[in-house]
C-alpha positions as CSV (number, residue, x, y, z in Angstrom):
1,M,8.2,29.2,-44.5
2,S,8.6,32.1,-44.7
3,E,9.7,34.3,-41.4
4,W,6.8,36.2,-40.9
5,Q,5.1,32.5,-40.9
6,D,7.2,31.6,-38.3
7,Y,6.3,34.6,-36.1
8,F,2.6,33.8,-36.8
9,T,3.0,30.3,-36.2
10,T,4.4,31.0,-32.6
11,L,1.8,34.0,-32.0
12,G,-0.7,32.0,-32.5
13,L,0.5,29.1,-30.2
14,A,1.4,31.4,-27.1
15,C,-3.0,33.0,-27.2
16,V,-3.8,29.6,-27.7
17,T,-1.5,28.7,-24.6
18,V,-2.7,31.9,-22.6
19,L,-6.3,31.2,-23.3
20,T,-6.6,27.7,-22.1
21,R,-4.2,27.8,-19.2
22,T,-6.4,31.3,-17.9
23,F,-9.6,30.0,-19.2
24,F,-10.7,29.6,-15.2
25,F,-9.3,32.6,-14.2
26,I,-11.1,34.5,-16.6
27,S,-14.9,33.3,-15.7
28,D,-16.7,35.2,-13.0
29,Q,-18.2,32.0,-11.7
30,S,-16.8,28.9,-10.1
31,W,-16.8,25.9,-11.6
32,P,-17.3,22.8,-9.3
33,M,-15.6,19.5,-9.8
34,P,-16.9,16.4,-9.6
35,S,-15.8,13.9,-6.5
36,W,-14.8,11.1,-9.6
37,L,-12.8,13.5,-11.0
38,D,-11.4,14.7,-7.7
39,R,-10.4,11.3,-7.0
40,A,-9.2,10.5,-10.4
41,L,-7.0,13.5,-10.4
42,Q,-5.1,11.9,-7.0
43,Y,-3.3,9.7,-8.9
44,A,-2.2,11.5,-11.9
45,P,1.0,11.5,-10.4
46,I,2.2,8.4,-9.7
47,A,0.7,7.3,-13.3
48,A,3.1,9.8,-14.7
49,I,5.8,9.1,-12.7
50,A,5.1,5.4,-13.9
51,A,5.0,6.1,-17.3
52,V,7.8,8.0,-17.2
53,I,10.0,5.3,-15.0
54,G,9.2,2.5,-15.7
55,P,10.0,2.3,-19.7
56,E,13.8,3.6,-18.2
57,I,14.2,1.1,-16.1
58,L,12.5,-2.0,-17.8
59,M,13.7,-1.0,-21.4
60,T,16.5,-0.7,-22.9
61,Q,16.6,0.4,-26.8
62,G,12.9,-0.3,-27.2
63,Q,13.2,-3.6,-26.5
64,L,12.7,-5.1,-22.7
65,I,15.6,-6.4,-20.5
66,T,16.6,-10.3,-21.2
67,P,19.2,-10.5,-18.6
68,W,19.2,-10.1,-15.6
69,Q,22.4,-8.8,-15.4
70,D,21.4,-5.1,-15.6
71,A,21.5,-2.3,-12.5
72,R,19.0,-0.5,-13.0
73,L,16.4,-3.3,-11.9
74,Y,18.1,-3.7,-8.9
75,A,18.6,-0.3,-8.1
76,A,14.7,0.4,-9.0
77,I,14.0,-2.9,-6.3
78,A,16.0,-0.9,-3.6
79,G,15.1,2.5,-3.9
80,A,11.5,1.0,-3.9
81,M,12.4,-0.8,-0.2
82,Y,13.9,1.9,1.1
83,Y,10.7,3.8,0.3
84,F,8.2,1.7,2.1
85,A,10.8,0.2,4.4
86,R,10.1,4.2,5.8
87,G,6.8,4.2,5.1
88,G,7.0,7.7,3.1
89,Q,7.7,9.2,5.7
90,G,10.6,12.1,6.5
91,Q,12.7,12.5,3.8
92,A,11.6,9.2,1.9
93,V,12.1,10.9,-1.6
94,L,16.0,11.5,-0.9
95,G,16.5,8.9,1.1
96,T,15.3,7.0,-2.2
97,I,17.5,8.4,-4.9
98,V,20.6,7.7,-2.6
99,A,19.2,4.4,-1.9
100,G,18.6,3.9,-5.3
101,M,21.9,5.0,-6.6
102,S,24.4,3.6,-4.0
103,V,23.4,-0.2,-5.4
104,Y,23.3,1.4,-9.6
105,I,26.9,3.2,-9.1
106,P,29.0,0.0,-8.0
107,L,26.7,-2.5,-10.0
108,H,27.2,-0.3,-13.0
109,V,31.0,0.8,-12.9
110,A,32.6,-1.8,-10.8
111,L,31.1,-4.9,-12.5
112,G,29.5,-3.1,-15.7
113,W,26.0,-3.8,-16.2
């Protein structure tokens, strides 16, 4: 592509992005959200986290892990146990990370899992 095509492509993508992200701010009319959509959007963060973390824990190079000697699996279990034991209260996220890494690092470094 030529240099001008790059500029026009970038400018076009920027305009589309700004328009789609500010569409609801430009409008004077209030946009009520249906209750079913509001309920569905409450599950979006956990679905996104599961979609990112799940394959990282259960797959290696596009294949499901076959041996049980994988440190990621045990670290995820330890982190989940800590989170549910705390009931998601307080510093649950930080504690989950610390619990998972305290299991992952020894298994990965010392045992080579």
